[in-house]
N, CA and C of each residue as an Amber inpcrd file, in Angstrom:
protein
   576
  23.4370000 -27.3440000 -75.6370000  23.5210000 -28.2930000 -74.7320000
  23.4410000 -29.4080000 -75.2990000  24.5680000 -30.1360000 -76.0600000
  24.2830000 -31.2510000 -76.8360000  23.8020000 -32.3800000 -76.2150000
  24.1210000 -32.8190000 -74.8110000  23.6630000 -33.5650000 -74.0280000
  22.5110000 -33.6910000 -74.0750000  21.5750000 -32.4970000 -73.8670000
  20.4170000 -32.5360000 -73.7930000  19.5580000 -33.0880000 -74.9700000
  20.0950000 -32.5570000 -75.9910000  19.6320000 -32.6560000 -77.3010000
  19.5340000 -34.3960000 -77.6350000  20.7500000 -35.1030000 -77.0030000
  21.1090000 -36.4470000 -77.3930000  19.8980000 -37.0620000 -76.3120000
  19.7360000 -36.6180000 -75.2350000  18.9990000 -37.5170000 -74.2500000
  17.4000000 -37.4410000 -74.8440000  16.9680000 -36.1990000 -75.6240000
  15.7140000 -35.8840000 -76.1270000  15.6460000 -36.9300000 -77.2250000
  16.5170000 -37.1950000 -78.0040000  16.5550000 -38.1440000 -79.2790000
  16.3930000 -39.4680000 -78.6180000  16.9790000 -39.6510000 -77.4230000
  16.9590000 -41.1080000 -76.9980000  15.4630000 -41.3140000 -76.5120000
  14.9810000 -40.4680000 -75.8340000  13.5770000 -40.7320000 -75.1810000
  12.7970000 -40.5920000 -76.4350000  12.8160000 -39.8150000 -77.5130000
  11.8910000 -39.8190000 -78.5550000  11.7700000 -41.2300000 -79.1220000
  12.8510000 -41.8290000 -79.1900000  13.0400000 -43.3980000 -79.9060000
  12.6920000 -44.3800000 -79.1830000  12.4890000 -44.0650000 -77.9030000
  12.2450000 -45.3900000 -76.9220000  10.9430000 -45.2330000 -76.2160000
  11.0710000 -44.4290000 -74.7250000  10.3480000 -44.4820000 -74.0770000
   9.0020000 -43.6210000 -74.5180000   9.1390000 -42.8030000 -75.7500000
   7.7250000 -42.0660000 -75.9830000   7.3970000 -42.7880000 -77.2830000
   7.7550000 -44.1180000 -77.7590000   7.4220000 -44.8680000 -78.7900000
   7.1670000 -46.2220000 -78.2110000   6.2670000 -45.9400000 -77.0680000
   5.6130000 -47.5840000 -76.6140000   4.2840000 -47.7240000 -77.3560000
   4.2240000 -49.2190000 -77.4400000   3.0200000 -49.8930000 -78.1580000
   1.9590000 -49.0980000 -77.3080000   0.8250000 -48.8360000 -78.4070000
  -0.5720000 -48.6770000 -77.7310000  -1.4080000 -49.9270000 -78.0060000
  -2.4830000 -49.9290000 -77.1030000  -3.3660000 -51.1390000 -77.1680000
  -3.8160000 -51.0890000 -78.8010000  -4.0920000 -52.3110000 -79.3010000
  -4.8770000 -52.6360000 -80.6610000  -3.8750000 -53.6390000 -81.3210000
  -3.7420000 -53.5450000 -82.6770000  -3.1400000 -54.5160000 -83.3510000
  -1.4510000 -54.4070000 -82.8760000  -1.2250000 -55.7840000 -82.8030000
   0.1830000 -56.1720000 -82.2710000   1.3200000 -55.4830000 -83.2760000
   2.3220000 -54.8750000 -82.7940000   3.5050000 -54.4240000 -83.1970000
   2.7870000 -52.8250000 -83.8660000   1.9900000 -52.4630000 -83.4380000
   1.2990000 -50.8850000 -83.7630000   2.0720000 -50.0500000 -82.6010000
   2.6020000 -49.2900000 -83.1400000   3.3060000 -48.0800000 -82.0940000
   2.7370000 -46.6680000 -82.1250000   2.7480000 -46.3890000 -81.1340000
   2.3310000 -44.8030000 -80.8340000   3.3520000 -43.9580000 -81.6830000
   2.8350000 -42.7860000 -82.3150000   3.7030000 -41.9800000 -83.1570000
   4.8630000 -41.3580000 -81.7470000   5.8060000 -41.1630000 -82.1860000
   7.1300000 -40.7400000 -81.1940000   6.9600000 -39.1740000 -80.7230000
   6.8760000 -38.8030000 -79.6690000   6.7780000 -37.5090000 -79.3390000
   7.8790000 -36.6760000 -79.5680000   7.5520000 -35.8160000 -80.1260000
   8.7020000 -34.8510000 -80.7560000   8.7850000 -33.5390000 -79.9530000
   9.9550000 -32.7930000 -79.6950000  10.0900000 -31.6630000 -78.9920000
   9.2510000 -30.5630000 -79.6710000   8.7540000 -29.4050000 -79.0810000
   8.0710000 -28.4430000 -79.8870000   9.2360000 -27.7090000 -80.7390000
   8.5720000 -27.1740000 -81.9090000   9.5610000 -26.4510000 -82.6920000
  10.3210000 -25.2300000 -81.9990000  11.3740000 -24.9540000 -82.3640000
  12.2590000 -24.0140000 -81.6560000  11.3490000 -22.6820000 -81.9430000
  11.6560000 -21.6830000 -80.7040000  10.7880000 -20.6440000 -80.5430000
  11.2330000 -19.4730000 -81.5360000  10.3930000 -19.0160000 -82.2030000
  11.0200000 -17.7390000 -82.9730000  10.4050000 -16.6780000 -82.6390000
  10.7840000 -15.4700000 -83.3120000  10.4660000 -14.1620000 -82.7460000
   8.8040000 -14.0990000 -82.8500000   8.1480000 -14.4950000 -83.4640000
   6.7250000 -14.6980000 -83.5380000   5.9110000 -15.5330000 -82.5060000
   6.7710000 -16.3060000 -81.9930000   5.9300000 -17.0810000 -80.8860000
   6.1760000 -16.4540000 -79.5300000   7.1680000 -15.5530000 -79.3100000
   7.3880000 -14.9280000 -78.2080000   6.7970000 -13.7750000 -78.1060000
   6.9260000 -13.3680000 -76.8920000   6.1920000 -11.5940000 -76.6780000
   7.2740000 -10.8240000 -77.6050000   6.4300000  -9.8480000 -78.2170000
   7.1720000  -8.7490000 -78.8650000   7.9590000  -7.6080000 -78.4150000
   8.9940000  -7.3260000 -79.0320000   9.5580000  -6.0330000 -78.6970000
   8.5480000  -4.8000000 -78.2710000   8.5880000  -3.9290000 -77.3170000
   8.0900000  -2.9600000 -77.3030000   6.6420000  -3.2540000 -76.2710000
   6.4060000  -4.5510000 -76.1470000   5.2770000  -4.8900000 -75.1830000
   5.8220000  -4.5480000 -73.8910000   4.8270000  -4.4580000 -72.8240000
   5.2470000  -4.2810000 -71.6140000   5.7030000  -5.7940000 -70.8260000
   6.3910000  -5.9470000 -70.4000000   7.0830000  -6.9890000 -69.9620000
   6.0960000  -7.3840000 -68.6210000   5.9020000  -8.7470000 -68.4260000
   4.7690000  -9.2530000 -67.6250000   5.3820000  -9.0900000 -66.4610000
   4.6880000  -8.7170000 -65.2260000   5.1710000  -8.5350000 -63.9250000
   4.8410000 -10.0910000 -63.0430000   5.8890000 -10.1210000 -62.2700000
   5.6320000 -11.5640000 -61.6080000   6.5320000 -11.3700000 -60.4140000
   6.3170000 -12.1610000 -59.3780000   6.8210000 -12.3490000 -58.2640000
   7.2800000 -13.7940000 -58.0990000   8.4910000 -14.0230000 -57.9150000
   9.0750000 -15.1850000 -57.7320000  10.1720000 -15.6650000 -56.7230000
  10.6400000 -16.5090000 -56.4740000  11.7280000 -17.1020000 -55.3490000
  12.8390000 -16.8890000 -56.1790000  13.7620000 -16.1590000 -55.9350000
  15.2400000 -16.1610000 -56.2630000  16.3270000 -16.1680000 -55.3170000
  17.2420000 -17.1570000 -55.7480000  18.5300000 -17.5370000 -55.0580000
  19.5590000 -16.6650000 -55.4120000  20.1500000 -15.9970000 -54.4810000
  21.3540000 -14.9190000 -54.4680000  22.3000000 -15.2940000 -53.6220000
  23.3190000 -14.8490000 -53.8500000  24.3650000 -14.5540000 -52.6490000
  23.8470000 -13.9810000 -51.3520000  23.0490000 -12.9170000 -51.2220000
  22.3960000 -12.3330000 -50.4970000  21.3710000 -13.0730000 -49.7300000
  20.4400000 -13.9220000 -50.5600000  19.5580000 -14.8640000 -50.2370000
  19.9130000 -16.1060000 -50.4180000  20.8830000 -16.9420000 -50.0320000
  21.0310000 -18.4390000 -50.3490000  19.9610000 -19.4810000 -50.2000000
  18.9110000 -18.9880000 -49.4630000  17.5760000 -19.8840000 -49.4150000
  16.3780000 -19.3430000 -50.2470000  16.7540000 -18.0970000 -50.7610000
  15.9260000 -17.6190000 -51.5510000  14.8540000 -16.9300000 -51.1490000
  14.5530000 -15.3430000 -51.9670000  13.6450000 -14.3700000 -51.4420000
  12.7710000 -14.1900000 -52.6450000  11.6520000 -13.3340000 -52.3060000
  10.7390000 -12.9650000 -53.4080000  11.3400000 -11.9240000 -53.9980000
  11.2730000 -11.9620000 -55.4870000  11.5350000 -10.8110000 -56.2430000
  10.4780000 -10.6930000 -57.2300000  10.5280000  -9.2910000 -57.2500000
   9.1780000  -8.6240000 -58.1450000   9.8400000  -7.9420000 -59.1950000
   9.2670000  -8.4090000 -60.3420000   9.6500000  -7.3830000 -61.7410000
   9.6770000  -6.1000000 -61.6500000   8.5580000  -5.4040000 -61.3230000
   7.9970000  -4.3340000 -61.2090000   8.8210000  -3.4600000 -60.1320000
   9.4100000  -4.1240000 -59.1620000  10.1580000  -3.1950000 -58.1670000
  11.4260000  -2.9740000 -58.9910000  11.8040000  -3.1810000 -60.1490000
  12.9980000  -3.1690000 -60.7020000  13.1620000  -1.9840000 -61.8280000
  11.8890000  -1.4670000 -61.8970000  11.7290000  -0.1320000 -62.6870000
  12.9390000   0.8210000 -62.4850000  13.3850000   1.3360000 -63.6150000
  14.3460000   2.2780000 -63.4920000  15.9800000   1.5570000 -63.9220000
  15.5940000   0.4320000 -64.2090000  16.9240000  -0.1510000 -64.7490000
  16.7560000  -1.1680000 -65.6130000  17.7280000  -1.8900000 -66.2220000
  17.5750000  -2.6340000 -67.3930000  17.6370000  -3.9430000 -66.6470000
  16.8130000  -4.9440000 -67.3150000  16.9180000  -6.2830000 -66.5840000
  16.7450000  -7.4170000 -67.6940000  17.9030000  -8.1920000 -67.5350000
  18.1500000  -9.4650000 -68.3160000  17.6230000 -10.4020000 -67.8560000
  16.4350000 -10.9580000 -68.3350000  15.8180000 -12.0390000 -67.7930000
  16.2890000 -13.5690000 -68.7690000  17.1330000 -14.3340000 -68.4830000
  17.6070000 -15.3330000 -69.1720000  17.1680000 -16.4360000 -68.8190000
  16.2870000 -17.2660000 -69.7420000  15.9380000 -18.6000000 -69.2300000
  16.6380000 -19.7110000 -69.8380000  17.0340000 -20.5180000 -69.0670000
  17.8600000 -21.6980000 -69.2190000  17.2420000 -23.0630000 -69.2760000
  17.9690000 -24.3810000 -69.7760000  17.1870000 -25.7640000 -69.5700000
  17.7440000 -26.3010000 -68.0860000  18.7990000 -25.9940000 -67.6920000
  19.0340000 -26.8770000 -66.2480000  20.6730000 -26.5900000 -65.8350000
  20.3730000 -26.4490000 -64.2630000  21.5170000 -26.1660000 -63.6240000
  22.5560000 -27.1630000 -63.8270000  23.8770000 -26.7090000 -63.8670000
  24.9690000 -27.2780000 -64.0130000  25.2330000 -28.5070000 -64.9690000
  24.7060000 -27.9780000 -66.2160000  24.8080000 -28.7990000 -67.4220000
  25.6800000 -27.9640000 -68.3630000  26.6940000 -28.6340000 -69.3820000
  27.5670000 -27.8350000 -69.9660000  27.2570000 -26.3710000 -70.7000000
  26.0200000 -26.1410000 -71.3540000  25.7070000 -25.2580000 -72.2090000
  25.1270000 -24.2110000 -70.9040000  24.6540000 -24.4680000 -70.1400000
  24.0050000 -23.5550000 -69.2040000  24.8960000 -23.0690000 -68.0320000
  25.8560000 -24.0440000 -68.0440000  27.3880000 -23.5800000 -66.9620000
  28.0390000 -22.4430000 -67.8440000  28.2040000 -22.7440000 -69.1160000
  28.9850000 -21.7110000 -69.6150000  28.1170000 -20.2450000 -69.7780000
  27.0590000 -20.5170000 -70.0510000  26.2020000 -19.1490000 -70.1660000
  26.2060000 -18.5350000 -68.9210000  25.9870000 -19.2440000 -67.7460000
  25.8090000 -18.4750000 -66.5590000  27.1620000 -17.8250000 -66.0210000
  28.5230000 -18.5820000 -66.3760000  29.7380000 -18.0740000 -65.9090000
  30.0140000 -17.0260000 -66.9170000  29.6740000 -16.9390000 -68.0990000
  29.8960000 -15.8130000 -68.8980000  29.1710000 -14.5420000 -68.2980000
  27.9680000 -14.7650000 -67.8390000  27.2430000 -13.5360000 -67.0420000
  27.9530000 -13.1680000 -65.8460000  28.4910000 -14.1430000 -65.0350000
  29.3040000 -13.8600000 -64.1550000  30.6730000 -13.2390000 -64.3510000
  31.1420000 -13.5720000 -65.4960000  32.4090000 -12.9070000 -65.6710000
  32.0760000 -11.4010000 -66.4430000  30.7780000 -11.0210000 -66.7880000
  30.5980000  -9.7840000 -67.1530000  29.9720000  -9.0170000 -66.1580000
  29.5920000  -9.4690000 -64.8710000  29.0430000  -9.1460000 -63.7590000
  29.4270000  -7.5270000 -63.4740000  30.6250000  -7.4840000 -63.2250000
  31.1620000  -6.1800000 -62.6210000  30.8230000  -4.9330000 -63.8420000
  30.8600000  -5.1360000 -64.9380000  30.3340000  -4.0350000 -66.0980000
  28.9860000  -3.9560000 -65.9730000  28.0560000  -5.1950000 -66.0320000
  26.6660000  -4.8680000 -65.9940000  26.1460000  -4.3320000 -64.5660000
  27.0460000  -4.6460000 -63.4030000  26.4700000  -4.2720000 -62.2350000
  26.5980000  -2.2880000 -62.3050000  27.9540000  -1.8560000 -62.7730000
  28.3380000  -0.5240000 -63.0880000  27.2560000   0.2010000 -63.6190000
  26.7730000  -0.6310000 -64.7040000  25.5310000  -0.0140000 -65.3720000
  24.1460000  -0.0820000 -65.0970000  23.9930000  -0.4220000 -63.6670000
  22.8900000  -0.9120000 -63.0580000  21.7780000  -1.8170000 -63.6340000
  22.3110000  -2.9960000 -64.1630000  21.5650000  -4.1870000 -65.0660000
  21.5100000  -4.9930000 -64.0410000  20.3360000  -5.3970000 -64.0070000
  19.9710000  -6.5160000 -62.9990000  19.7200000  -7.8840000 -64.0310000
  20.6250000  -8.8450000 -63.4610000  20.4460000 -10.1340000 -64.2550000
  19.8040000 -11.3490000 -63.5890000  18.7290000 -11.9640000 -64.0010000
  18.2320000 -13.0190000 -63.4800000  18.3390000 -14.5240000 -64.4640000
  18.8340000 -15.4130000 -63.8280000  18.6330000 -16.3720000 -64.6680000
  17.5170000 -17.4320000 -64.3350000  16.4510000 -18.2310000 -65.3500000
  15.3560000 -18.3930000 -64.7150000  15.1830000 -19.9680000 -65.3450000
  15.1220000 -21.0300000 -64.1830000  15.0180000 -22.3560000 -64.8660000
  14.1780000 -23.0220000 -64.0750000  13.5310000 -24.1030000 -64.4470000
  12.7680000 -24.7450000 -63.5880000  13.0790000 -25.6490000 -62.1630000
  14.2610000 -25.7240000 -62.0520000  15.0690000 -26.2730000 -60.9970000
  14.6240000 -25.6360000 -59.4740000  14.5560000 -26.3330000 -58.4450000
  13.9370000 -25.5990000 -57.1600000  15.0550000 -24.9950000 -56.8470000
  14.7820000 -24.2430000 -55.4730000  15.9530000 -23.5150000 -54.5480000
  17.2220000 -24.5060000 -54.3050000  17.0190000 -25.3000000 -53.9160000
  18.5820000 -26.2370000 -53.6840000  19.0460000 -26.3550000 -54.7590000
  18.7790000 -26.7670000 -56.1320000  19.4640000 -26.9190000 -57.3260000
  20.2460000 -25.9810000 -57.5470000  19.2930000 -24.3110000 -57.3590000
  19.5570000 -23.1410000 -57.6970000  20.7890000 -22.8700000 -56.6710000
  20.9120000 -22.9510000 -55.5670000  21.9260000 -22.6770000 -54.6300000
  23.0490000 -23.6750000 -54.8900000  23.2270000 -25.0670000 -55.1590000
  24.1230000 -25.4110000 -55.2050000  24.6990000 -25.2220000 -56.7290000
  23.8480000 -24.8810000 -57.7290000  24.6500000 -24.2810000 -58.9440000
  25.4350000 -22.9930000 -58.8210000  24.8850000 -22.2460000 -57.8660000
  25.4220000 -20.8690000 -57.7900000  26.5000000 -20.7690000 -56.7780000
  26.2510000 -21.7230000 -55.8110000  27.7610000 -22.0220000 -54.8570000
  28.9500000 -22.6720000 -55.8300000  28.6220000 -23.4410000 -56.6650000
  29.5940000 -24.1690000 -57.3470000  30.3260000 -23.3810000 -58.3680000
  29.3600000 -22.5440000 -58.9570000  30.1040000 -21.5130000 -59.8950000
  30.5400000 -20.0920000 -59.5080000  30.1400000 -19.8550000 -58.1600000
  30.4060000 -18.6340000 -57.8260000  29.4070000 -17.3090000 -58.6610000
  28.2570000 -17.7300000 -59.0410000  27.1750000 -16.7340000 -59.7670000
  26.8580000 -15.8090000 -58.5920000  27.3200000 -14.4530000 -58.9570000
  26.8960000 -13.3180000 -58.1190000  25.3380000 -12.5850000 -58.2370000
  24.5730000 -13.1290000 -59.2900000  23.3190000 -12.9880000 -59.5080000
  22.2480000 -13.7390000 -59.3100000  20.9060000 -13.2290000 -59.1020000
  20.0540000 -14.4360000 -58.6000000  19.4710000 -15.0050000 -59.7900000
  19.1670000 -16.6300000 -59.5160000  18.3750000 -17.4970000 -60.1680000
  16.9390000 -17.8750000 -59.6630000  16.2890000 -17.5870000 -60.5570000
  14.6700000 -17.7500000 -60.1880000  14.2460000 -19.0720000 -60.2600000
  13.5480000 -19.5960000 -59.2980000  13.2400000 -21.2600000 -59.1360000
  11.9510000 -21.0700000 -59.6670000  11.8380000 -21.1960000 -61.0290000
  10.4780000 -21.3380000 -61.6670000   9.8760000 -22.6840000 -61.9250000
   9.6700000 -23.5200000 -60.5640000   9.4810000 -24.8860000 -60.6980000
   8.0970000 -25.3140000 -61.4260000   7.1980000 -24.2960000 -61.3030000
   5.9250000 -24.8520000 -61.9240000   5.7360000 -24.1550000 -63.3030000
   7.1270000 -23.2090000 -63.9300000   6.9710000 -22.8950000 -65.3020000
   6.0570000 -21.6320000 -65.2740000   5.6380000 -21.0850000 -64.0680000
   4.7180000 -19.8230000 -64.2610000   5.1990000 -18.4640000 -65.2820000
   6.7030000 -18.3360000 -64.7630000   7.2300000 -17.4080000 -65.2790000
   7.5660000 -17.4150000 -66.8860000   7.7620000 -19.0080000 -66.9320000
   8.2570000 -19.3110000 -68.6050000   6.9290000 -18.9370000 -69.0680000
   5.7940000 -19.3910000 -68.6890000   4.3410000 -19.3820000 -69.5240000
   4.1150000 -17.5780000 -69.7220000   4.5040000 -16.8790000 -68.8440000
   4.0050000 -15.5940000 -69.0170000   4.9960000 -14.8750000 -69.9950000
   6.0740000 -15.5240000 -70.3160000   7.0500000 -15.0850000 -71.4700000
   6.9790000 -15.7930000 -72.7010000   6.0620000 -16.7120000 -72.6900000
   5.6570000 -17.7170000 -73.6830000   7.1670000 -18.4630000 -73.9810000
   7.6340000 -19.0100000 -73.1080000   9.3280000 -19.7430000 -73.4260000
   8.7040000 -21.1050000 -73.1090000   9.0230000 -21.6980000 -74.4830000
   8.4980000 -23.2650000 -74.3940000   9.2120000 -23.9350000 -73.3400000
   8.6720000 -25.0630000 -72.6460000   9.1510000 -25.9620000 -71.7990000
   8.9660000 -27.3440000 -71.9990000   9.9070000 -28.3590000 -72.1750000
   9.8310000 -29.6450000 -72.6560000  10.4140000 -30.6220000 -71.8310000
   9.7750000 -31.2470000 -71.4910000  10.2760000 -32.5930000 -70.5520000
  10.8270000 -31.6620000 -69.2770000  10.2990000 -30.5570000 -68.6870000
  10.6310000 -30.1280000 -67.6010000  11.6350000 -28.9300000 -67.6280000
  12.2260000 -28.6600000 -69.1060000  13.2040000 -27.7650000 -69.0260000
  12.9020000 -26.9440000 -70.0040000  13.1360000 -25.3710000 -69.6400000
  12.7420000 -24.2780000 -70.4580000  14.0510000 -24.2040000 -71.3530000
  13.4960000 -23.7430000 -72.6680000  14.3590000 -23.4140000 -73.8530000
  15.1880000 -22.2440000 -73.3040000  16.4370000 -22.2360000 -74.2870000
  17.5710000 -20.8690000 -73.6950000  16.6430000 -19.9890000 -74.7560000
  16.2590000 -18.6250000 -73.6630000  15.4960000 -17.6670000 -74.5230000
  16.0220000 -16.6170000 -73.7120000  16.2680000 -15.3700000 -74.0270000
  16.5860000 -14.4670000 -73.4170000  15.8290000 -13.1490000 -73.5510000
  15.2300000 -12.1050000 -72.5520000  14.1840000 -11.1650000 -72.9230000
  15.4120000  -9.9280000 -72.0140000  15.5550000  -8.9260000 -72.9660000
  15.9160000  -7.5750000 -72.4200000  14.9300000  -6.6350000 -71.9370000
  14.5080000  -6.1360000 -70.7560000  13.5780000  -5.2830000 -70.3590000
  14.0600000  -4.0510000 -69.7190000  13.5660000  -3.0020000 -70.4660000
  14.0100000  -1.6670000 -70.3630000  13.5220000  -0.8130000 -68.9590000
  14.4080000   0.1720000 -68.6500000  13.9970000   0.7730000 -67.3640000
  12.8060000   1.2190000 -67.2310000  12.0140000   1.2270000 -68.4170000
  10.4080000   1.4610000 -68.1890000   9.6690000   0.3030000 -68.2000000
  10.1750000  -0.8780000 -68.1590000   9.5850000  -1.9620000 -68.0420000
   8.9170000  -2.5720000 -69.2890000   9.5350000  -2.2200000 -70.4390000
   9.1370000  -2.9440000 -71.6690000  10.3190000  -3.8150000 -72.5710000
   9.6920000  -4.5320000 -72.8340000  10.8050000  -5.5900000 -73.7270000
  11.3090000  -4.9350000 -74.6940000  12.7920000  -4.6680000 -74.8530000
  13.8360000  -4.2300000 -75.5340000  14.3150000  -4.9590000 -76.6880000
  14.7050000  -6.1590000 -76.2470000  15.0240000  -7.0170000 -77.4600000
  14.4740000  -8.6170000 -76.9290000  14.9500000  -9.6190000 -77.8380000
  14.3820000 -10.7890000 -77.4530000  15.1920000 -11.4030000 -78.0820000
  16.0470000 -12.5210000 -77.5140000  17.0260000 -13.5480000 -78.1500000
  16.3990000 -14.9580000 -78.3600000  15.8070000 -15.4030000 -79.3360000
  14.7660000 -16.5410000 -79.3850000  15.7030000 -17.7320000 -79.3670000
  16.7400000 -17.8680000 -79.6940000  17.8280000 -18.9100000 -79.8360000
  19.0020000 -18.5420000 -79.6270000  19.4280000 -18.6060000 -78.2870000
  21.0160000 -18.2550000 -77.6910000  21.7530000 -19.3770000 -77.7490000
  23.0030000 -19.0450000 -78.2830000  24.1090000 -19.8040000 -78.0500000
  24.7530000 -19.3150000 -76.9260000  24.9630000 -20.1890000 -75.9640000
  25.5430000 -19.7880000 -74.5790000  26.7360000 -19.0600000 -74.6520000
  27.8040000 -19.4050000 -75.7100000  29.2590000 -18.5210000 -75.4670000
  28.9740000 -17.4910000 -76.4440000  29.4530000 -16.2480000 -75.7200000
  29.2690000 -15.0300000 -76.1960000  27.9940000 -14.3310000 -76.0010000
  27.0220000 -15.0780000 -75.5480000  25.9920000 -14.4050000 -75.2220000
  25.9090000 -13.1450000 -74.0670000  26.3610000 -13.3690000 -73.1490000
  26.5280000 -12.1540000 -72.0590000  27.2860000 -10.9510000 -72.8360000
  28.2090000 -11.0920000 -73.5330000  28.9530000 -10.0870000 -74.4790000
  27.8540000  -9.8200000 -75.1530000  27.1100000 -10.2490000 -75.9500000
  26.2350000  -9.5970000 -76.9390000  24.9340000  -8.8580000 -76.1110000
  24.4460000  -9.4110000 -75.0030000  23.6680000  -8.7030000 -74.1700000
  24.0440000  -7.2240000 -73.5270000  25.4800000  -7.4200000 -73.3590000
  25.9110000  -6.0100000 -72.8500000  25.9980000  -5.1910000 -73.9950000
  26.7490000  -5.4350000 -74.9450000  26.7360000  -4.8130000 -76.3020000
  25.2460000  -4.1130000 -76.6280000  24.3680000  -4.8920000 -76.6500000
  23.0150000  -4.0230000 -76.9800000  22.6260000  -3.2730000 -75.5760000
  22.8500000  -3.1830000 -74.6190000  22.4410000  -2.3750000 -73.6120000
  23.4480000  -1.1630000 -73.4900000  24.8880000  -1.4480000 -74.0320000
  25.7570000  -0.2000000 -74.3080000  25.3780000   0.7060000 -75.5380000
  24.6060000   0.0440000 -76.6550000  24.0670000   0.8950000 -78.1050000
  22.6600000   1.5600000 -77.5350000  21.7910000   1.3280000 -76.3150000
  20.7610000   1.6710000 -76.2110000  20.5180000   3.1750000 -75.7450000
């Protein structure tokens, strides 16, 4: 999400480096985004995936309905966190999941996109790009926090968890490249 990176840089050099009280010309240290997530800072493979109930927007529930992770046992679940609806990288990633949806659905895989935008934003994003899978409105960042996904300036890092049918974390992608990610997730599921 290059545009987001440029936005963060601009904020760090201006709004985040305002002068503090004290000697004239003394500036506060610039705020910097947290370090990229690593395998060790996220939930480990093999751990039980934290259960949650959250509102999800889907073609069947355009105004949102509750989804509970534990009710999806018996299926692989892809929980992919992304920064913001309808931005270039997030759109590419979502559209690739859309384009592999038929194959994922035949394998009984449930895909959930998770970001901090609200139901209305998710509905507009899903409608515009014909997304067939649910988007979770994690407005307060509770799901992100449960999965140790960093949120900076209101946007979640691009991180994916694959949860197995028994409810355990099977794989973690701590740094996702949007293009090709859905194919990589599908390949991982096919080799399990």
